TORKOL-4160 file (C-alpha; in steps of 0.2 Angstrom, whole numbers, padded with zeros to 4 digits, m for minus):
183
<pt num="1" X="m0030" Y="0006" Z="m0176"/>
<pt num="2" X="m0045" Y="m0001" Z="m0178"/>
<pt num="3" X="m0048" Y="m0014" Z="m0164"/>
<pt num="4" X="m0062" Y="m0026" Z="m0167"/>
<pt num="5" X="m0066" Y="m0042" Z="m0155"/>
<pt num="6" X="m0072" Y="m0057" Z="m0161"/>
<pt num="7" X="m0084" Y="m0071" Z="m0156"/>
<pt num="8" X="m0072" Y="m0077" Z="m0143"/>
<pt num="9" X="m0070" Y="m0066" Z="m0128"/>
<pt num="10" X="m0049" Y="m0059" Z="m0129"/>
<pt num="11" X="m0046" Y="m0063" Z="m0145"/>
<pt num="12" X="m0045" Y="m0046" Z="m0157"/>
<pt num="13" X="m0041" Y="m0042" Z="m0174"/>
<pt num="14" X="m0032" Y="m0026" Z="m0175"/>
<pt num="15" X="m0033" Y="m0015" Z="m0193"/>
<pt num="16" X="m0020" Y="m0002" Z="m0192"/>
<pt num="17" X="m0021" Y="0015" Z="m0200"/>
<pt num="18" X="m0013" Y="0014" Z="m0215"/>
<pt num="19" X="m0005" Y="0030" Z="m0224"/>
<pt num="20" X="0000" Y="0029" Z="m0242"/>
<pt num="21" X="0007" Y="0042" Z="m0253"/>
<pt num="22" X="0017" Y="0042" Z="m0269"/>
<pt num="23" X="0032" Y="0034" Z="m0261"/>
<pt num="24" X="0026" Y="0020" Z="m0250"/>
<pt num="25" X="0015" Y="0019" Z="m0235"/>
<pt num="26" X="0016" Y="0021" Z="m0216"/>
<pt num="27" X="0007" Y="0014" Z="m0202"/>
<pt num="28" X="0010" Y="0009" Z="m0184"/>
<pt num="29" X="0013" Y="m0009" Z="m0181"/>
<pt num="30" X="0010" Y="m0007" Z="m0164"/>
<pt num="31" X="0010" Y="0004" Z="m0148"/>
<pt num="32" X="0011" Y="m0001" Z="m0132"/>
<pt num="33" X="0000" Y="0011" Z="m0123"/>
<pt num="34" X="m0016" Y="0010" Z="m0135"/>
<pt num="35" X="m0012" Y="m0010" Z="m0136"/>
<pt num="36" X="m0018" Y="m0010" Z="m0115"/>
<pt num="37" X="m0031" Y="0002" Z="m0118"/>
<pt num="38" X="m0039" Y="m0008" Z="m0129"/>
<pt num="39" X="m0036" Y="m0024" Z="m0123"/>
<pt num="40" X="m0038" Y="m0020" Z="m0108"/>
<pt num="41" X="m0023" Y="m0027" Z="m0097"/>
<pt num="42" X="m0005" Y="m0025" Z="m0098"/>
<pt num="43" X="0003" Y="m0039" Z="m0110"/>
<pt num="44" X="0021" Y="m0037" Z="m0110"/>
<pt num="45" X="0030" Y="m0043" Z="m0125"/>
<pt num="46" X="0046" Y="m0050" Z="m0124"/>
<pt num="47" X="0052" Y="m0057" Z="m0141"/>
<pt num="48" X="0048" Y="m0057" Z="m0157"/>
<pt num="49" X="0050" Y="m0071" Z="m0168"/>
<pt num="50" X="0046" Y="m0074" Z="m0187"/>
<pt num="51" X="0044" Y="m0087" Z="m0199"/>
<pt num="52" X="0047" Y="m0091" Z="m0220"/>
<pt num="53" X="0034" Y="m0103" Z="m0228"/>
<pt num="54" X="0028" Y="m0109" Z="m0246"/>
<pt num="55" X="0010" Y="m0112" Z="m0250"/>
<pt num="56" X="0000" Y="m0126" Z="m0239"/>
<pt num="57" X="0013" Y="m0127" Z="m0224"/>
<pt num="58" X="0002" Y="m0129" Z="m0209"/>
<pt num="59" X="0010" Y="m0126" Z="m0194"/>
<pt num="60" X="0000" Y="m0128" Z="m0178"/>
<pt num="61" X="m0009" Y="m0130" Z="m0167"/>
<pt num="62" X="0002" Y="m0125" Z="m0154"/>
<pt num="63" X="0003" Y="m0118" Z="m0137"/>
<pt num="64" X="0014" Y="m0119" Z="m0120"/>
<pt num="65" X="0007" Y="m0127" Z="m0104"/>
<pt num="66" X="0005" Y="m0120" Z="m0088"/>
<pt num="67" X="0018" Y="m0105" Z="m0084"/>
<pt num="68" X="0025" Y="m0108" Z="m0100"/>
<pt num="69" X="0010" Y="m0101" Z="m0109"/>
<pt num="70" X="0011" Y="m0089" Z="m0121"/>
<pt num="71" X="m0001" Y="m0073" Z="m0129"/>
<pt num="72" X="0003" Y="m0070" Z="m0144"/>
<pt num="73" X="0001" Y="m0053" Z="m0156"/>
<pt num="74" X="0002" Y="m0062" Z="m0175"/>
<pt num="75" X="0005" Y="m0052" Z="m0193"/>
<pt num="76" X="0010" Y="m0055" Z="m0211"/>
<pt num="77" X="0025" Y="m0045" Z="m0218"/>
<pt num="78" X="0021" Y="m0053" Z="m0234"/>
<pt num="79" X="0010" Y="m0065" Z="m0243"/>
<pt num="80" X="m0009" Y="m0072" Z="m0233"/>
<pt num="81" X="m0011" Y="m0084" Z="m0220"/>
<pt num="82" X="m0029" Y="m0091" Z="m0213"/>
<pt num="83" X="m0022" Y="m0090" Z="m0195"/>
<pt num="84" X="m0033" Y="m0098" Z="m0180"/>
<pt num="85" X="m0033" Y="m0098" Z="m0162"/>
<pt num="86" X="m0043" Y="m0111" Z="m0152"/>
<pt num="87" X="m0049" Y="m0110" Z="m0136"/>
<pt num="88" X="m0043" Y="m0121" Z="m0123"/>
<pt num="89" X="m0046" Y="m0117" Z="m0108"/>
<pt num="90" X="m0060" Y="m0128" Z="m0100"/>
<pt num="91" X="m0069" Y="m0118" Z="m0090"/>
<pt num="92" X="m0073" Y="m0107" Z="m0102"/>
<pt num="93" X="m0091" Y="m0106" Z="m0111"/>
<pt num="94" X="m0082" Y="m0108" Z="m0129"/>
<pt num="95" X="m0070" Y="m0123" Z="m0127"/>
<pt num="96" X="m0066" Y="m0129" Z="m0142"/>
<pt num="97" X="m0072" Y="m0115" Z="m0151"/>
<pt num="98" X="m0061" Y="m0107" Z="m0163"/>
<pt num="99" X="m0057" Y="m0090" Z="m0173"/>
<pt num="100" X="m0048" Y="m0089" Z="m0190"/>
<pt num="101" X="m0044" Y="m0074" Z="m0199"/>
<pt num="102" X="m0036" Y="m0068" Z="m0214"/>
<pt num="103" X="m0020" Y="m0060" Z="m0212"/>
<pt num="104" X="m0009" Y="m0053" Z="m0228"/>
<pt num="105" X="0004" Y="m0042" Z="m0233"/>
<pt num="106" X="m0013" Y="m0033" Z="m0242"/>
<pt num="107" X="m0024" Y="m0029" Z="m0226"/>
<pt num="108" X="m0010" Y="m0030" Z="m0213"/>
<pt num="109" X="m0021" Y="m0035" Z="m0200"/>
<pt num="110" X="m0014" Y="m0042" Z="m0183"/>
<pt num="111" X="m0022" Y="m0054" Z="m0170"/>
<pt num="112" X="m0018" Y="m0054" Z="m0153"/>
<pt num="113" X="m0022" Y="m0072" Z="m0146"/>
<pt num="114" X="m0022" Y="m0073" Z="m0126"/>
<pt num="115" X="m0014" Y="m0085" Z="m0116"/>
<pt num="116" X="m0025" Y="m0101" Z="m0115"/>
<pt num="117" X="m0025" Y="m0103" Z="m0133"/>
<pt num="118" X="m0020" Y="m0116" Z="m0148"/>
<pt num="119" X="m0012" Y="m0106" Z="m0160"/>
<pt num="120" X="m0011" Y="m0114" Z="m0180"/>
<pt num="121" X="m0008" Y="m0104" Z="m0196"/>
<pt num="122" X="m0008" Y="m0109" Z="m0216"/>
<pt num="123" X="0000" Y="m0102" Z="m0229"/>
<pt num="124" X="m0011" Y="m0097" Z="m0245"/>
<pt num="125" X="0002" Y="m0088" Z="m0254"/>
<pt num="126" X="0016" Y="m0095" Z="m0264"/>
<pt num="127" X="0026" Y="m0088" Z="m0248"/>
<pt num="128" X="0023" Y="m0080" Z="m0234"/>
<pt num="129" X="0034" Y="m0071" Z="m0220"/>
<pt num="130" X="0023" Y="m0073" Z="m0203"/>
<pt num="131" X="0030" Y="m0064" Z="m0189"/>
<pt num="132" X="0023" Y="m0063" Z="m0171"/>
<pt num="133" X="0027" Y="m0058" Z="m0153"/>
<pt num="134" X="0025" Y="m0066" Z="m0138"/>
<pt num="135" X="0026" Y="m0061" Z="m0118"/>
<pt num="136" X="0034" Y="m0078" Z="m0115"/>
<pt num="137" X="0048" Y="m0088" Z="m0119"/>
<pt num="138" X="0050" Y="m0106" Z="m0126"/>
<pt num="139" X="0049" Y="m0120" Z="m0117"/>
<pt num="140" X="0053" Y="m0137" Z="m0124"/>
<pt num="141" X="0047" Y="m0145" Z="m0110"/>
<pt num="142" X="0031" Y="m0136" Z="m0110"/>
<pt num="143" X="0027" Y="m0140" Z="m0128"/>
<pt num="144" X="0010" Y="m0143" Z="m0135"/>
<pt num="145" X="m0001" Y="m0149" Z="m0149"/>
<pt num="146" X="m0018" Y="m0150" Z="m0156"/>
<pt num="147" X="m0022" Y="m0160" Z="m0172"/>
<pt num="148" X="m0024" Y="m0147" Z="m0186"/>
<pt num="149" X="m0039" Y="m0157" Z="m0193"/>
<pt num="150" X="m0045" Y="m0163" Z="m0175"/>
<pt num="151" X="m0066" Y="m0165" Z="m0180"/>
<pt num="152" X="m0071" Y="m0159" Z="m0164"/>
<pt num="153" X="m0063" Y="m0141" Z="m0169"/>
<pt num="154" X="m0070" Y="m0140" Z="m0188"/>
<pt num="155" X="m0057" Y="m0127" Z="m0193"/>
<pt num="156" X="m0062" Y="m0127" Z="m0210"/>
<pt num="157" X="m0046" Y="m0124" Z="m0220"/>
<pt num="158" X="m0047" Y="m0117" Z="m0238"/>
<pt num="159" X="m0038" Y="m0129" Z="m0247"/>
<pt num="160" X="m0035" Y="m0148" Z="m0250"/>
<pt num="161" X="m0030" Y="m0158" Z="m0234"/>
<pt num="162" X="m0019" Y="m0168" Z="m0248"/>
<pt num="163" X="m0011" Y="m0152" Z="m0253"/>
<pt num="164" X="m0007" Y="m0147" Z="m0233"/>
<pt num="165" X="0012" Y="m0149" Z="m0227"/>
<pt num="166" X="0016" Y="m0149" Z="m0209"/>
<pt num="167" X="0030" Y="m0156" Z="m0196"/>
<pt num="168" X="0028" Y="m0173" Z="m0192"/>
<pt num="169" X="0026" Y="m0167" Z="m0174"/>
<pt num="170" X="0010" Y="m0161" Z="m0183"/>
<pt num="171" X="0004" Y="m0176" Z="m0187"/>
<pt num="172" X="0006" Y="m0184" Z="m0168"/>
<pt num="173" X="m0001" Y="m0170" Z="m0161"/>
<pt num="174" X="m0015" Y="m0174" Z="m0147"/>
<pt num="175" X="m0034" Y="m0173" Z="m0154"/>
<pt num="176" X="m0044" Y="m0161" Z="m0142"/>
<pt num="177" X="m0052" Y="m0176" Z="m0131"/>
<pt num="178" X="m0036" Y="m0182" Z="m0128"/>
<pt num="179" X="m0023" Y="m0164" Z="m0125"/>
<pt num="180" X="m0019" Y="m0157" Z="m0110"/>
<pt num="181" X="m0030" Y="m0142" Z="m0110"/>
<pt num="182" X="m0031" Y="m0126" Z="m0097"/>
<pt num="183" X="m0043" Y="m0125" Z="m0085"/>
């Protein structure tokens, strides 16, 4: 695997070594010992989640507060998405900044988002199957979100905003300045 540092400390893009032949392909999607070595600490993932969405669906920017915060390792099994991690650690020098990366079934990239970040993705293909590992359980009482089109964060989503399909909850999410963030 190739571990690529991003502009925000702790956020990583991970590219697998893919072995192709006449039968198809093979790659190691995740290996604990290599992951820990490159990330620089142990992250114990306890659950895998999967979602299926169509073109224009935007899920996010989500996070869980306090003791329920989650680190995520995300990837796309089918299709193509723009995946975004936003630093919401108030004491961080990169607070409010984001990293965006295209994940697809073709590039097989993964994206590691540590605790203290809001996360979201936009589907760019007709359909996408998105999967991710988390290191903490889902806790509805700790669920939070920041508006996907918050002007302070200024994510450049590559489709017309009128084509974005999102949930009522995401439409009513707080702005970054009003959100409950990490210290």
